[in-house]
C-alpha positions in Angstrom: -52.0 197.3 76.8 -53.8 194.3 77.7 -55.1 191.6 75.5 -58.6 191.3 75.5 -58.7 187.5 74.9 -62.7 187.5 75.4 -63.3 189.9 72.9 -61.8 187.9 70.3 -64.0 184.6 71.4 -67.2 186.8 71.3 -65.8 187.7 67.1 -65.4 183.0 66.7 -69.3 183.0 64.8 -68.4 186.3 63.1 -65.2 184.6 61.4 -66.6 181.3 61.5 -69.1 182.8 58.6 -66.8 184.7 57.4 -64.2 181.6 56.2 -66.8 178.7 56.4 -70.0 180.2 55.3 -71.8 178.9 58.7 -71.0 179.4 62.2 -71.0 176.4 64.7 -72.8 175.5 68.2 -69.7 173.8 69.9 -71.7 174.1 73.2 -74.4 172.0 72.0 -71.6 169.7 71.0 -70.2 169.2 73.3 -73.5 168.5 75.4 -74.2 165.7 73.2 -70.2 164.0 73.8 -70.5 164.3 78.0 -72.4 160.9 78.1 -68.7 159.6 77.2 -67.5 161.0 80.2 -69.3 158.1 82.3 -67.3 154.9 82.2 -70.0 152.4 80.9 -69.6 154.3 78.1 -67.5 153.2 74.6 -66.3 155.5 72.2 -67.8 154.5 68.7 -67.6 155.4 65.2 -70.5 157.8 65.2 -68.9 160.0 67.4 -66.5 160.7 65.1 -68.8 161.2 62.1 -71.0 163.9 64.8 -67.3 165.3 65.2 -66.6 165.8 61.5 -70.1 166.3 60.3 -69.9 169.6 58.3 -72.9 171.0 60.0 -71.3 170.7 63.5 -67.7 171.5 62.8 -65.0 172.5 60.5 -62.4 169.9 61.3 -63.1 168.1 58.0 -61.7 170.9 55.9 -57.9 170.2 57.8 -58.4 166.3 58.8 -59.2 163.3 56.7 -62.3 161.6 58.3 -61.8 157.7 59.2 -63.4 154.9 57.3 -66.2 154.6 59.3 -67.0 151.0 58.7 -63.3 150.2 59.4 -62.7 152.4 62.3 -66.2 151.4 63.8 -64.9 147.5 63.8 -61.5 148.7 65.4 -63.4 150.3 67.9 -65.5 147.4 68.9 -62.3 145.4 69.6 -60.5 147.9 71.3 -64.0 148.8 73.8 -62.1 152.1 74.0 -63.5 154.4 76.6 -63.1 158.0 77.6 -63.6 158.0 81.2 -62.3 158.2 84.0 -59.9 160.8 83.1 -56.6 159.9 85.1 -54.8 162.8 86.3 -52.1 162.0 83.4 -54.3 161.2 80.4 -51.1 160.2 78.5 -52.1 156.8 78.6 -55.2 157.6 77.3 -53.6 159.8 74.1 -51.4 156.7 73.0 -54.7 155.0 72.7 -56.5 156.9 70.5 -52.8 157.5 68.3 -52.8 153.9 68.2 -56.6 154.0 66.8 -56.4 157.3 64.9 -53.1 157.9 64.2 -53.6 161.6 64.2 -53.1 163.9 67.1 -55.9 166.2 65.0 -58.5 164.0 65.0 -57.5 162.5 68.9 -57.6 166.1 70.0 -61.1 166.8 68.7 -62.9 164.1 70.7 -60.8 164.8 74.1 -62.3 168.5 73.3 -65.3 167.8 72.9 -66.0 164.9 75.8 -63.3 167.3 78.4 -63.7 170.9 77.1 -62.2 171.8 80.9 -59.3 170.5 80.1 -58.6 169.9 75.9 -58.3 172.3 73.2 -58.2 170.7 69.6 -54.9 170.6 68.1 -54.6 173.7 66.2 -51.0 174.6 64.6 -51.5 178.1 64.1 -52.4 178.1 68.0 -49.6 176.1 68.8 -47.1 178.3 67.0 -48.8 181.6 68.5 -48.2 180.6 72.7 -44.6 179.2 70.5 -45.1 175.7 73.0 -42.4 173.2 71.3 -41.9 169.6 72.0 -39.7 166.7 70.4 -43.0 164.2 70.1 -46.4 164.9 69.7 -48.3 163.5 72.5 -46.0 165.8 74.8 -46.6 168.7 72.3 -50.4 168.2 72.9 -50.0 168.1 76.6 -48.1 170.9 77.4 -49.8 173.0 74.8 -53.2 172.3 77.1 -51.5 173.1 79.8 -50.5 176.2 78.2 -54.3 176.9 77.3 -55.2 176.3 80.9 -52.5 179.4 82.2 -54.0 181.2 79.3 -57.6 180.7 80.6 -56.5 181.2 84.5 -55.1 184.1 83.5 -57.9 185.7 81.0 -60.8 184.4 83.0 -62.3 182.2 80.4 -64.7 179.7 80.6 -62.6 176.6 79.9 -59.5 175.3 78.3 -61.4 174.9 74.7 -62.9 178.5 74.7 -59.5 179.7 75.2 -58.2 177.3 72.0 -61.2 179.1 70.0 -60.2 182.4 71.6 -56.7 182.6 70.3 -57.5 180.5 67.0 -59.9 183.7 66.5 -57.3 186.1 67.0 -54.5 184.3 64.9 -57.2 184.5 62.1 -57.9 188.6 62.7 -53.9 188.7 62.9 -52.9 187.2 59.7 -55.8 186.8 57.5 -56.8 190.8 56.2 -60.2 189.6 54.3 -61.6 188.5 57.4 -61.8 191.5 59.1 -63.0 193.7 56.3 -66.3 194.2 57.7 -67.8 197.7 57.2 -67.2 199.8 60.6 -64.7 197.4 61.8 -61.7 198.1 63.1 -59.1 195.8 63.2 -55.7 197.4 62.9 -55.2 197.1 66.3 -55.3 192.6 66.4 -51.9 192.3 65.2 -50.3 194.5 67.8 -52.1 193.6 70.7 -50.7 190.5 71.7 -47.4 191.7 71.1 -48.4 194.5 73.8 -49.0 192.2 76.6 -45.9 191.6 78.7 -47.8 189.1 80.4 -48.6 187.5 77.3 -44.2 188.0 75.8 -43.5 186.6 79.0 -45.2 183.2 78.4 -43.7 183.2 74.9 -40.4 183.6 75.6 -40.4 181.6 78.3 -41.8 178.7 76.0 -38.7 179.0 73.7 -36.4 180.0 76.0 -37.0 177.5 79.0 -35.4 173.8 77.4 -32.1 176.3 76.3 -32.1 177.6 80.1 -32.8 174.1 81.7 -30.2 172.3 79.5 -27.1 174.3 78.5 -24.7 176.2 81.2 -24.1 179.5 81.0 -21.3 179.2 78.8 -22.7 176.9 76.3 -25.7 179.4 76.5 -23.5 182.4 75.5 -22.1 180.6 72.2 -25.6 179.3 71.0 -26.5 182.7 71.0 -22.9 184.5 69.9 -24.0 184.8 66.3 -27.6 186.0 67.1 -26.6 188.6 70.0 -23.1 189.1 70.1 -23.8 191.6 73.0 -26.2 189.4 75.2 -23.7 186.1 74.8 -21.0 188.3 75.8 -22.8 189.3 78.7 -23.6 185.9 80.1 -20.5 184.9 79.1 -18.6 187.8 80.6 -20.8 187.4 84.1 -19.7 183.6 84.4 -16.6 184.8 83.9 -17.1 187.3 86.6 -17.9 184.7 89.1 -14.8 182.3 88.5 -12.7 185.7 89.0 -14.3 186.4 92.5 -14.2 182.4 93.2 -10.3 182.3 92.0 -10.0 185.0 94.0 -10.6 184.0 97.3 -9.2 180.7 96.6 -5.6 182.1 95.7 -5.2 185.8 96.6 -7.8 186.0 99.2 -6.6 189.5 100.5 -7.0 191.0 97.2 -10.1 193.1 96.8 -12.9 192.6 94.7 -14.5 195.7 94.5 -13.4 198.8 93.2 -12.1 199.7 89.5 -9.5 197.6 88.1 -10.2 194.7 90.8 -10.3 192.1 88.0 -7.4 193.4 86.6 -5.7 193.0 89.7 -6.5 189.3 90.5 -5.4 188.7 87.0 -2.0 190.0 87.6 -1.8 188.6 90.9 -2.5 185.0 89.8 0.0 185.0 87.0 2.4 186.3 90.0 1.6 183.2 91.7 2.3 180.6 89.0 -1.7 180.1 88.5 -2.7 181.8 85.0 0.2 181.1 82.6 2.1 184.2 81.7 1.1 184.2 77.8 -2.5 183.9 79.2 -2.4 186.7 81.2 -3.7 189.6 77.7 -5.9 187.1 77.1 -7.7 186.9 80.3 -7.5 190.8 80.3 -9.0 191.2 77.0 -12.1 188.5 78.1 -12.3 191.6 81.1 -12.8 194.2 78.4 -15.2 192.0 76.8 -17.3 191.7 79.7 -16.9 195.4 80.6 -17.9 196.4 76.9 -21.1 194.0 76.9 -22.0 194.9 80.0 -20.9 198.8 80.4 -20.6 199.9 77.1 -17.2 200.7 77.9 -15.6 199.7 74.2 -12.0 200.1 73.9 -10.4 201.5 70.4 -9.9 198.4 68.0 -12.6 196.2 70.1 -15.7 194.6 68.3 -18.6 192.4 69.9 -18.9 190.6 66.7 -20.1 186.6 67.4 -16.0 185.4 65.8 -14.5 187.9 69.2 -17.6 186.0 71.7 -16.5 182.5 70.1 -12.6 183.9 71.3 -14.0 184.9 74.7 -15.7 181.9 75.5 -12.7 179.2 74.0 -10.5 181.9 76.6 -12.7 181.6 80.0 -13.3 177.4 79.4 -9.5 176.7 77.6 -7.5 178.9 81.1 -10.2 179.4 83.7 -10.2 175.3 84.1 -6.9 175.2 84.6 -6.8 177.1 87.5 -10.1 175.3 89.1 -8.3 171.7 89.4 -6.0 173.2 90.9 -5.7 173.4 95.2 -7.2 176.7 96.8 -3.5 178.1 98.5 -2.9 177.5 101.9 -4.3 180.1 104.5 -2.0 181.4 107.1 
């Protein structure tokens, strides 16, 4: 079942009334901030005051409003403009952080000035999307980029509305007192997101992409060994199979690399040819046994797929295979 994100956007006002005692007209505030899109307009303390006014938004509950007198003096000196918005807004965000020292406050101003590009920096929504970056500016930009992907997927009008919809979903899913309206059935709120395949792929990609980008197969297998020994052994086993096939082509090109038992035969031939030490042959056979156990479920008696066994499997691949990979290939007749 696909997630109906627009339905949660439509409940934003309801959740705000329950949580904060009132609803908010963010569309009206967007129109108020729209003139900051002109290059001849400077950001002023009154804009921040309007964004933090409890009649307009609930944000003063989450971030402290800056001292307006001090802020006015700082902004007059900085002469900070939000327009034109550059293709890469990193520099603009850095300047806003230099003034406000808080990415949340900076995000509020950007959200109401450019709702099609930015959302409010919301920790619950960031956690929901599984976005992670080491620095606040990179995190905020990656967060807004991910919101844009969700906006396009669920056909919402803006990045800002997408953030509002996800915030509403998170509130309904995590705070039960918000779902006690008579006749309202919200039991499916928690599971709606988990059942959407596109959503889960996006969330998994946010978590896995840095690992897949920064680590090789054996490094990744070692990272996963304690959490999921079977998955780690599968990854390591695939890497080991690739190395064995490459070795067969280099050192025993006449050997078959298909059919039952081909790997044991290649290991035996490599040992006979001196490419693998005789004492290592048994370890390599055992690595192949572990690969088969992980991939096919072929567990021989006494074989266990646990973190310690998988660590030893990876150690064997790294220490033994690297030796034959440094050897020159066998001359072809």
